[in-house]
NUTI-942339 format. One record per residue (C-alpha): residue in one letter; x, y, z. Coordinates in steps of 0.001 Angstrom, whole numbers, plus 524288, in hexadecimal, padded with zeros to 5 digits. Each point is the difference from the previous one (the first is absolute). Example, Ala and Ser with C-alpha at 12.3 -4.5 7.8 and 13.67 -1.06 7.14 Angstrom:
NUTI-942339
A8300C7EE6C81E78
S8055A80D707FD6C
//
This chain:
NUTI-942339
XC20518E35A8E7D5
X7F6807F8227F7AC
X7F64A80ACD7FBE1
X80B42808AF7FBD9
X806687F4D67F883
X7F3567FCD37F8E0
X7FE6880E2D7FC0E
X80DD9800A37FAAA
X7FE977F3197F8B4
X7F4048055B7F921
X8073780C797FC9A
X80D217FB5C7FAB3
X803087F6C77F4AD
X80AC27FC607F670
X80B538028A80952
X80E287FF427FB5F
X80BD380243808BA
X80DD1803407FB7D
X80A4C7FF9080AA5
X80E5B8027E80221
X805E77FC6680D27
X80DE38032B80443
X8051B7F6C580A8C
X80E2E8046980029
X7FEF98083680C5B
X800507F90980D12
X7F8A380B4F80674
X7F3587FF3C7F838
X7FB7F7FD2D7F21F
X7FAD8808AD7F544
X7F3457FE117F8A0
X7FB9A806267F34E
X7F2537FC1A7FBD2
X7F7768037D7F467
X7F2187FB278019B
X7F5E18013F7F54C
X7F1A37FC8880174
X7F24E803307FB6F
X7F5698060A8084A
X7F1BB7FC5F7FDF7
X7FB5580CEE805E2
X8083980B777FB17
X8011580AB080A36
X8002D7F64080B30
X80B127FEC0809E7
X807907F44B804F1
X80D157FCDA80648
X80C587F7F77FF38
X805737F92280BF2
X80E1F8020680408
X804497FD1F80DEE
X80C898056E805A0
X8049B807FF7F482
X8089F80C17800ED
X802C680A5C7F5A9
X7F3447FBF37F960
X7FC6D807217F387
X7F4257FF0F7F72C
X80268804407F201
X80C79806D780456
X7F9F0807FA80AF7
X7FF087FCFE80E8E
X7F5127F61D8011F
X7F34A8023580765
X804AC7F521808E1
X7FAB57FCD380D83
X7FCD87F3DC807E9
X805EE7F71B7F5B0
X7F7E7805777F4C9
X802A88083B7F411
X7F3BA8076C7FC26
X7FBEC7FF777F1B2
X7F5E280A7B7FCEF
X7F7C4803F37F452
X803297F3C47F838
X7FE7B7FFA57F13B
X7FB1A7F4747F821
X80E277FBF57FDCA
X80A7D80389809E5
X80EA27FEE3801B4
X8068F8036A80CE0
X80E5D7FFCA8037D
X804A47FDCF80DE1
X80DBD8000A80591
X803BF7FCC380DF2
X80A857FB388091F
X7FB817F3F980778
X8057F7F97780C33
X804F77F21C80090
X7F96A7F7C680A81
X804A37F4828080D
X7F3247FA0180456
X7FC567F9D47F2F4
X7F503809C07FD29
X805478076B7F453
X80D4B801BC7F961
X8073A7F70B8092E
X80EA480189801A6
X8079C7F47F80578
X80E7D7FE9B802FB
X803CD7F1B37FF6E
X8077C7FCA080C90
X8072F7F54E7F8B8
X80750808DF7F677
X7FB7C80E058021C
X7F91C800977F2D4
X7F449808FB7FE8F
X7F2BD7FC1D7FA6B
X7F45C808AA7FD04
X7F2AB7F9B17FDCC
X7F2CC806547FDB9
X7F7E07F76980902
X7F24B804EB7FD52
X7F24F7FA128011F
X7F346805398059D
X801F080ED88011F
X80ED67FFFB800B5
X8036C8037D7F1EE
X7FD5E80E4A8034E
X80C337FF48808A5
X807DC7FD697F399
X7F9918076F7F4CB
X7F481809337FDE0
X7F44A7F7CF7FC15
X7F1597FDC9800BB
X801B07F5DB80A9D
X7F4027F74C7FF6A
X7FDBE7F2CB7F972
X7F57E8041C7F647
X8080F80A747F92A
X809D47F8F87F775
X80B828065D7F923
X80A7D7FC247F669
X80DC78029380513
X80BE1804397F821
X80BDB80015808FE
X80E35803C97FF84
X809507FEDA80B90
X80D7D805B780261
X807957F79480992
X80E097FC548036A
X806AE7F9967F479
X8030B7F321806F9
X7F1777FDCD802DC
X7F5957F8AF7F8CB
X7F297806767FFB5
X7F38C7F8457FDE9
X7F22C805327FE9E
X7F26F7FCC57FB10
X8037F8021F7F1BC
X809F57F8CF7F7D1
X80D35806A77FEB4
X800CE8081D7F37D
X80DA4805E38014B
X80B088032080955
X8091280B8C7FE32
X80CD6801B580727
X803A980CA880682
X80C607FD74807B1
X7FC727FD1B80E00
X7F1637FF3E7FCDC
X7F81D7F9657F551
X7F229802C47FB55
X7F6CD7F4A47FE21
X7F440802127F702
X7F46A7F6CB8009A
X7F5527FD7D7F611
X7F277805718027F
X7F7B67F678807B3
X7F1DE7FC447FDB3
X7F6BA806F38095B
X7FFE07FB5D80E22
X7FC6D8057280D45
X8098B8090C806D4
X801DB7F6DF80B9F
X806DB7F69D7F6C9
X80ADD8095E7FBE4
X80DD87FC2C803AF
X80E5A800D47FCDB
X80B897F99A806DD
X80E1E8042B7FED9
X80CB67FA9680512
X80B947F7407FC9B
X7F7387F4437FDCE
X8052E7F2D47FBB4
X7F7687FA487F588
X7FC0E7F3707F934
X7F8DC802F77F352
X7FA427F8757F4AA
X7F69B801407F49A
X7F3497F8EF802E0
X7F8D27FA287F43D
X7F32D807047FDBC
X7FA717FFE37F240
X7F7A580C77800DA
X80BEE8082D803B4
X80845806DD7F595
X80A577F61D7FC32
X7F8C97F54280735
X806C18021A80D26
X7FF5E808F780BD4
X80B5780473808B5
X7FF827F94F80D44
X808FF8014A80BBE
X802BD7FDC080E4E
X807CD80A4980774
X805B0800F480DBC
X80935808578080E
X80E647FE657FCA2
X802877F9AE80D39
X7F5EC7F5807FCCB
X806C27FBA07F38B
X803747F28580579
X7F1E57FD56803DC
X7FA92804E77F311
X809697F79E7F808
X7FCC07F459808AF
X7F15F8014F7FDFF
X7FFC0805D37F24C
X7FCB97F39C7F8A4
X7F4687FCC3808AA
X7FB3580E188004D
X8006B800687F138
X7F93F7F2D47FECD
X7F4C980413808EC
X7FE8180D1D7F92F
X7FFD67FA1D7F25B
X7F6987F51F803C8
X7F65F8097280644
X800E48099E7F4B9
X7FD787F5A27F5C0
X7F4787FB0C807F3
X7F9A580D51801D0
X801D1803F87F1D7
X7F97E7F3367FC2B
X7F41480091808E5
X7FD8C80EB17FFF0
X7FA538056D7F369
X8055180DFC80112
X80E40800A07FBF0
X80A688032C80A06
X7FEA680ED5800A5
X80DFB804C280209
X80CB8800897F861
X808A67F83280943
X7FFB17F8FB80D2A
X80A458032580A37
X800437FAD980DF4
X808448068E80A78
X804027FBFA80DC1
X7FFFF80DE380566
X803718052880D8A
X7F63E8077B80822
X7F3297FAE17FA7F
X7F54A7FF9680A3F
X7F7D97F5E87F8B8
X8042B7F2147FD51
X7FFBF803917F196
X7F98A80A3E7F767
X7FA1B7FE397F284
X805A180BCD7F8EF
X7FCE17FE177F17F
X80B9F7FA467F8FD
X808D1801C080BFE
X7FBC57F7A580B7C
X8070A802AD80CD0
X802427F5F180ACE
X805448020180DA8
X80E797FD057FF33
X7FEAB7F6CE80BA4
X7F92A7F6877F6C6
X80D557FD0D7FA14
X804A77F86C80BDC
X80E407FE4780368
X7FFCC7F1B78035E
X7F7FD7F42B7FC48
X7F1AE803B37FEEA
X7F6347F74A806CF
X7F59A7F9397F7EB
X7F5F2809CF804BF
X808D780B1B7FB97
X802047F9B07F2A4
X7F1727FDFE7FE2E
X7FD2F80DB8804F2
X8097A805D57F62F
X7F9CD7F8957F4B8
X7F243803F0803F9
X803EA80E4F801B2
X80651800347F290
X7F3577FA847FA61
X7F7F48095D80888
X8070080C347FB40
X7FF937FBAF7F1DC
X7F1537FDCD80100
X7FEEE80E4F803DD
X804BB804057F283
X7F2157FCA37FBFA
X7F89B800A580D0F
X8031780D638057C
X808CB806087F5A9
X7F8C27FDA27F326
X7F2B78003E806D7
X7FFFA807F080C8B
X7F59B801E880A64
X7F8EA80CF87FF7C
X801DF8027280E74
X8064E7F8BF80B3E
X7F3DC7F8938047D
X802977F6D27F49A
X80E447FD9C80354
X7FBEE7F1B7800D7
X7FEAE800037F126
X80EAE8021080007
X804C97F89B80BD7
X7F6917F4B08019F
X801D87FC587F1CB
X80EB5801568005E
X800D67F83080C92
X7F79F7F5357FA48
X807487FFFA7F30C
X80D078004980723
X7FD907F33780704
X7F9167F9A77F4A0
X80991803997F534
X80C0B7FD3180834
X7FA6B7F23D8008D
X7FA957FD9B7F272
X80A868075F7F879
X80C5B8014880830
X800377F25D805C8
X7FD838036880E4A
X7F5067F642800B8
X7FDDB800FD80EA7
X7FD2580E7C800C7
X7F2317FD90804AB
X8057F7F7C280B11
X807B180B9E804EE
X7F4048088E7FE2E
X7F7F17F6C980875
X8094A800A380B99
X805D480DAF7FEA4
X7F7A6808EC7F75D
X7F1C07FC8B80277
X8016D8002280EE5
X8036880E707FF44
X7F30A802377F91F
X7F8437F8A980A55
X8069A807B280AD1
X7FD7880CEE7F920
X7F1C37FC597FE13
X7FE177FE4880EA0
X8043580DDE8033C
X7F78280C1680103
X8076F8057B7F43D
X7FAD47F5717F71A
X7F95C805247F3DB
X7FA0F7FA867F3B0
X809DB7FBB17F5D1
X7F93F809F27F733
X7FEBF80B20809C6
X7F54E80A457FFF3
X8049980C197F8AA
X7FBC98099F80A6C
X8086C7F93580A39
X80CA5802A67F8A9
X7FFE280E638033E
X80E708029D7FD7B
X80CA77F97F7FC0D
X804667FD0880DF3
X7F38F7F81980203
X802737F93C7F306
X80E0D7FD1E8041E
X7FB1B7F8E580C06
X7F73B7F78C7F76D
X80BB27FA497F8EE
X7FE917F528809E2
X7FDD57F173800A4
X7F191801907FCD4
X803FC805D97F2F8
X80B4C7F68D7FDC7
X7FDF97F2FF806C0
X7F1257FF6B8011D
X7FE3E8063B7F288
X809657F5F07FA55
X7F8427F4EF8064B
X7F2F58058D7FB8D
X804C6800B77F1F4
X805237F224800E2
X7F2607FBE880470
X7F9E18080B7F500
X808647F9017F5E1
X7FC917F2D6805CD
X7F191803A280048
X7FF67805AB7F244
X8096C7F6917F9B1
X80D038040F7FA54
X7FB0D802877F22F
X7F5148096B803A2
X808558069180A68
X80AF7802D37F64F
X7F651804897F59D
X7FA54809E080969
X80D84804A68040C
X80424802197F1E2
X7F37F807457FCD9
X802CA808F780B8C
X80E248027F7FBEF
X7FC958026F7F1D2
X7F473808DA802D8
X80785809098090E
X80DF17FFB57FAAE
X807C680C4A8039F
X7F43D8049F807C1
X7F9867FE4980D2A
X7F59D7F6A4804DB
X7F8517FC8C80C3B
X7F8BD7F47D805CA
X7F3FB802367F778
X808597FFAF7F3C9
X806627F35380434
X7F2F87F99280303
X7FADE804287F2AA
X80B547F8B57F9BE
X7FE0A7F3C080823
X7F1588004C7FDD0
X80211800287F149
X808AB7F3EB800ED
X7F7BE7F75C808F6
X7F21C7FB8580203
X801E87FFB580EA8
X7FB4280B08808B3
X80CF8806E88020F
X7F97680BE9805EB
X7FA1E7F7DF80AE2
X80D197F9858020C
X806B080D41800C4
X7F5BC8050A80998
X802A97F45B808D8
X80EC97FF897FEC2
X8050880D7E7FC5A
X7F65E808F6806DC
X7FF7D7F99280D6C
X809607FDE080B3F
X803807F3FA807CE
X8015F7F1E87FBE5
X7F7CF7F3C2800FC
X802497F41680875
X7FE2E7F2817FA0E
X7FB1E7F6BD80A7F
X7FFB27F1327FF70
X7F5F97F8F48086D
X7FAFD7F1EE7FFD5
X7F27A7FAAB7FD9D
X802CB7F276804E2
X80BCE7FBFB7F7DA
X7FD09809A27F516
X8082780C817FFE8
X7F84980C647FDA2
X806A380C667FB17
X7F9ED80CD780438
X8036280E1E7FD3A
X8000880A0C80AD7
X7FFB780C597F7E0
X7FA4B805667F38A
X808B47FCBC7F46D
X7FEEE7F5817F591
X80BA77F6B27FFDF
X805247F66B7F620
X80A2B7F75D80659
X805EC7F28980110
X7FBF97F73A80B49
X808B27F43C8029F
X7FDBA7F3828079C
X80AD37F8B480735
X800FF7F3708078D
X803C28006180E55
X80E837FFED7FC68
X7FDDE80C377F7A7
X801C97F8F17F31C
X7F7F78064B7F539
X7F3EF7F82B7FC26
X7F8798093E7F70B
X7FD9B80E397FC9D
X7F46F807147FA26
X7FCC280D747FAE1
X7F5958067280870
X7F79880C197FDE6
X7FC49804E480D7C
X7F59A80A5080239
X7F5DA8025E80A62
X7FBA37F1C180028
X8084B7F5A2806E8
X8068A7F5E17F754
X7FEE17F1D580455
X80BFD7F8097FC53
X7F9AD7F28F7FF46
X80B987FA2C7F899
X8090A803C080B2F
X7F8447F93980AD1
X808F67FBEF80B1D
X80BCD806C87F9FB
X808B180AF8804BC
X7FBBD80C1E7F88E
X8084180BDE7FC3E
X7F89780B117F928
X8079F8098A7F78A
X80ADF7F5FA7FE98
X80463806E57F38C
X7FF8880D2F806FC
X7F78A805937F532
X7F7B3809078085E
X801DD80A4D80A6D
X7F9B87FA0D80BEF
X804C47F99D80C8A
X7FC167F2298030E
X7FB227F99180C5F
X8011D7F1297FEA5
X7F7757F6EC807CB
X805A77F94D80BF9
X802C67F3197F904
X8071F806D07F4D9
X807F2808F4808D1
X8049A7F4998084E
X804C57F9037F3C4
X8065180C827FAB2
X8078C8029680C82
X8045C7F1CE80084
X803FF7FF077F1AE
X8027B80D977FA9E
X80DA27FCBE7FB10
X7FA5D7F4697F873
X7F75E8088C7F746
X805A17FE607F268
X7FCBF80D5B7FA34
X8090080AD3804C6
X7F56A809FA7FC97
X7F63E7F8F4808C7
X80A307FEDD80ACA
X8028680E9A7FF0C
X7F170802F8800D3
X7FE9F7F6F280BD2
X80BA98062A806DC
X7F9A480D467FE1E
X7F3817FA4F805A0
X807957FBEC80C25
X805EB80DA180129
X7F299806167FE31
X7FA237F74380A77
X80ADE8047580925
X7FDDB80E627FD00
X7F16F7FDBA80203
X802B47F99F80D64
X7F9E37F3207FBD9
X80CE17F924802DC
X80B45804CB80868
X80D728047F7FBC1
X805AB7F3F880689
X7F7767F7417F793
X804CC806B27F3B0
X80E307FE9480433
X7FD997F1A380331
X7F9E07FE1F7F28B
X80C39805C27F9FC
X808C87F7BA80886
X7F8FB7F3F37FAD1
X7FD90803867F1BC
X8097780A9B7FBDB
X80C137F7D4802DA
X7FCFA7F6777F4E8
X7FBD180AFF7F6AA
X80877800447F3CF
X7F94380A367F7B6
X807C280C8F80230
X7F4AC8096E7FDA9
X7F76C7F90A809F7
X80B657FED4809A0
X8041C80E447FEEA
X7F2348052C8002C
X7FC457F87B80C38
X80CA3803D2806D4
X7FD1080E597FD7D
X7F2187FE56804E3
X8045F7F8DF80C41
X8096180AB080418
X7F5D480A9F7FDE8
X7F5407F8BA80747
X808887FC6A80B9D
X804F980DE3801B5
X7F2B5806337FE89
X7F69E7F687806B4
X807E17F838809DE
X800F88025380E86
X80D13806D780263
X804737F4FD808F4
X7FDD17F5F57F53E
X80658807237F49F
X80E177FB9880228
X7FC5D7F1A780116
X7F76A800437F3F0
X80A17807427F7D1
X80A0A7F6258048A
X7F7AD7F57C7F9A2
X7FF93807FF7F375
X80ED68018C80098
X8019E7F164801EB
X7F7727FD297F41F
X808E0809337F855
X80C157F93980537
X7FA8B7F2FE7FB83
X7FE258056B7F244
X80DCB8059F7FFDA
X805F97F34F804E6
X7F7F17F8747F619
X807A28066B7F527
X7F49A8020F7F6A1
X8050380B127F739
X7F227804F07FDA4
X7FCFD8014580E82
X80D4D8042580508
X8003180E857FC37
X7F34E8034B806D3
X802347F6E280B7E
X80DB38056180248
X7FADF80DCE8015E
X7F5957FBBC809B1
X809D87F854807F7
X8099580B488003E
X7F568809898046D
X7FA277F75D80AA5
X80B3A7F80B805A4
X803B58031680E12
X80CEF7F88A7FEA6
X80A5C80AAB7FF44
X80B2D7F6867FDAA
X7F8AE7F9F07F4A2
X7FD8C80D677F9EF
X80E1080481801C2
X804AE7F3427FA2C
X7F704801DF7F461
X8060080D537FD6E
X80D7F7F9DD8002C
X7FCC07F6C47F4CB
X8031A8029F7F1D5
X7F558801327F5DB
X7F4ED803DB80925
X7F56F807897F8BF
X8004E80ECB802C7
X7F1DA8002B80454
X802B27F506809A4
X80C29806CC804FF
X7F86880C7E8029A
X7F5017F84F8067A
X80A157FA1180932
X8064280D538029B
X7F27280598802D4
X7FCDF7F4DD80953
X80CFF8011F8071F
X7FDCD80EA080196
X7F2567FD2F8051D
X805FE7F68F809CD
X8095780A8F804AA
X80C057FDEE7F776
X8015880B067F60B
X80E657FD567FD79
X7FD667F9A77F2C8
X7F91880BBE7F9CD
X80BEE808167FC4E
X807CF7F4937FA41
X7F42D7FBD17F7F8
X7FE0480E057FB74
X80E168003D7FB52
X7FDC77F3467F8DF
X7F3408047E7F9C8
X7FF6E80E457FBBC
X7F3E77FE397F781
X7F302806FB801F4
X7FAB07F3308056C
X80B577FF7A80980
X7FDD880E1E80407
X7F1BA7FD298032A
X8034B7F3538070E
X809E38070780880
X7F5CF80A2E803A0
X7F6C97F509803E7
X80A317F90A8082E
X8043680C5480732
X7F1E98032E80354
X7FE657F263805D6
X80A928017680A93
X7F8F67FE3980D25
X805B780B63807BD
X7F9BB80CCA803E5
X80AB8807B07F913
X7FEAB7F85F7F34C
X7F142801597FFFF
X800D880E9C802C3
X80982801DF7F4BF
X7F7AB7F7DB7F6D1
X7F3B18075B803CC
X8067C80D157FDC8
X8041D7FBA17F272
X7F2917FA397FD22
X7F89980C5D80320
X809FC809CD7FAF4
X7F97D801D97F2D7
X80D337FDB37F971
X7FDB87F1DA7FC11
X7FAD37FBBE7F2EE
X7F45E7F6DF8006A
X808627F3DD7FDED
X80943803FC80AE1
X7F465802AB808E0
X7FAD57F2567FD1C
X80D557FA5780327
X8014D806BF80D33
X7F1E67FCE680381
X8020D7F1A37FCA9
X80AB87FF0E80A3A
X7FA97808E180A70
X7F43F7F825804A4
X807177F3B080482
X7F6687F55980394
X8070A7FCD580CCC
X801AF80E50803D7
X7F263803CB80490
X8043F8056480D3D
X80B3C807C67FA1A
X7F7508058D7F568
X7F4488038780840
X803BD80E7B80149
X800098010A7F141
X7F1FE7FB687FDF9
X7FA2880D4480342
X80B43806C67F919
X7FD137F8557F3AE
X7F2BD806927FFE3
X8044980DD280331
X80CFF800537F8BA
X7FACD7F8167F4A4
X7F48D809427FE68
X8090680BD180042
X808AB7F9EC7F56E
X7F4437FC6F7F78D
X7FAD980DF08009D
X80C8E805457FA25
X801A37F5077F5F6
X7F9017FAB97F406
X7F77D7F44A7FCAC
X80B117F6327FF50
X805948037480D4E
X7F2707FF8B80608
X7FEC37F2647FA93
X80CF07FB1A80592
X7FD3D8064D80D36
X7F37E7F81B80053
X807667F3CA7FBF7
X8090F8021C80BAA
X7F4D17FDC6809A2
X805597F87A80BCB
X7FB627F2307FD66
X806AA7F88980ABF
X7FBB87F73C80B2C
X7FA588084E80AC5
X7F7997FD6880BDD
X7F19C802E67FEC4
X8013880C1D80870
X80B05805D07F7E1
X7F8BC7FCE87F376
X7F4448076D8051D
X808A680BB18038B
X80581800147F22A
X7F25A7FEF47FA76
X7FB3880B7280832
X80B60808947FBB1
X7FDA67FD727F17D
X7F14E8019980163
X801B380D0080707
X808CE805187F529
X7F6427FBD87F5A1
X7F4D3806398076F
X8062980D6C7FE46
X7FD427FF137F15D
X80D57805C57FD57
X8071E7F3C97FB31
X804238004C7F1A9
X7F7237F7927F799
X809D87F56F7FC81
X804DD7FE3880DEC
X7F20D8006D80557
X7FC1C7F4E37F704
X80BBF7F7E180443
X7FDBB802A480E6E
X7F1B57FC797FF22
X803E87F3307F9B4
X809C77FD9980ADD
X7F596802B680A33
X7F72A7F5F37F9AE
X80B117F6198000C
X802E78034380E27
X7F1B87FE78803A2
X800137F2C07F979
X80BCC7FC2980838
X7F97E804E780C6F
//
């Protein structure tokens, strides 16, 4: 709780943690911790967190241990406490996560922490504004490699087990502690860095042994992206890189897409794909590498004081991820993918009742579960877009000067919104506090409306924020005529130079606002969208069409017809893939059930055209869409009989055949592909089989409490087949009752994936209202865990929008 955390932060300083962990047992793991700290008020009391420990001792005696806390009483000015415990492995990704690789039976153990999870691994003061140094040693099986936050100092051999000793780290918050152990395969190098001893730092990429082929395949590009981003950051940021090495691990069991552990970043192992990645996947990987590296400064070096300022971590890293992947790593179209895939998630989140300011009010983040729920697309996507607008508004030089002042002033400490604004204010003559009040402390987004005064376009803002953006003029064939930089506030802007022209505001997608073109411009856009030269502008206009559909300005059929006309000639893979994803989601969520099959058949035919066209940039993404949507069983079976078909496409075809009533291909494909990805894909396909027995078996597995979060996702992805509404109707109420029961006996991560498994499939209006009533009734009891309640409220808002 916040008041308690504030009191403890005022009380405790200068924390140092020495740890030894023994991972050799498969039953549980052993922890020995020595924690020293100073107390500002001798005689006071405090506590350490430790969740799930057994045989817990404090200074050699049974610990005063209850409800996950070890009481520390009558503290001196300087204190040293010693704690030992046995701790359980977990399989839901919240803690010391044990995974057995189905491909080869190898065991991996990873400390997946974050938020308030580190206390499930070690005793600690588990809040962001109490930082500690960490000195770690780990005993683990001798054929393993162990990686952690500190650089490796030594390794001693002891027969079947070795002990790995790591150098003491600089101080960082407890939620950033990690270690990962297992028979990793590795690609390592020494990265040039003049401030480091010897002028280099150890760098590496690591993956499960069964992923060696994929790691070797991608190693050169992964290293190139990493090096390019690192050299960029260490050039533009004034504080030196804070840590002694930089390791990146594709680890099993991680609930986040990636996690910014200092010096040892962890990625979901699914990010190392088996087959040919699509262009969106390649761009996503580059931006996530840049995102997590940005956290070494934003979040790790300088950390928010409390979770209301999580945007200072995530909005910055999300913005830097897209920007630096483009300017440094060569993925120059990252902002195109953001326009069609990332920013739309921010707009949708901002329409829900759960919307909140990017910089949330402190008193509203009452506990860590509430904070967990706010790691959402307001914090990521909208925060990213707001910072992009801030940089455009301030100018790059002043923006970067303010950022560096912030990083330098608070290095190895904590900061909040006021601290950040102080730094920006010192670097710019503009009124950054007014900008922050308008952008960071409010909810919702503006609408930019084009009207006509005679032939003269007039740009008006519906909302309250200042905008600096590009407005472009086109001829009737959508050929670019001119562009201009516009500052838009409360007063309309007359565009005299663009008289008679088609007008597209925000053509560079610089601001976070939806657009509503005038009738003349929209007619030209819908007639000539594929002729717009800039892929970024096309992406923004496609999102506008999707937004108009979700806002019931145009119908789903009109959007599908627009795609039928203008997506077929599209050759930019990020635009093509992004629109294809949006089309499938919109059709399934907003269409009349009777129209869904016909509209998805059009989407499948667009994909078939791209596959037949042979464009290697379009083919990977289009092939997956075609395999998932085709109703031609012979075609799908024939595809599986070919040589060289990408594993992701094969599994998409197996899934679709199972969904169509032919599960005979699941077992042979499982024999062919024994990877973790194959294991998850088989779970998805089995859950898709349209029989009462198959659905009952899948449901029993889904709600058993025995699945890890990734396995739960996989079963849920197959269960709610879009053509299976009648078969699945009995499970709509059970999703609410059984899902709630599972969430009550699970943690944050499982609550999150239960919410993600909400049945988003075409249903009649009456059935949708029944589902809505069931969820609303459960929420009205007030007894839904915080994370699931947030997700269900969001789903209700989305459902209401559909209705």
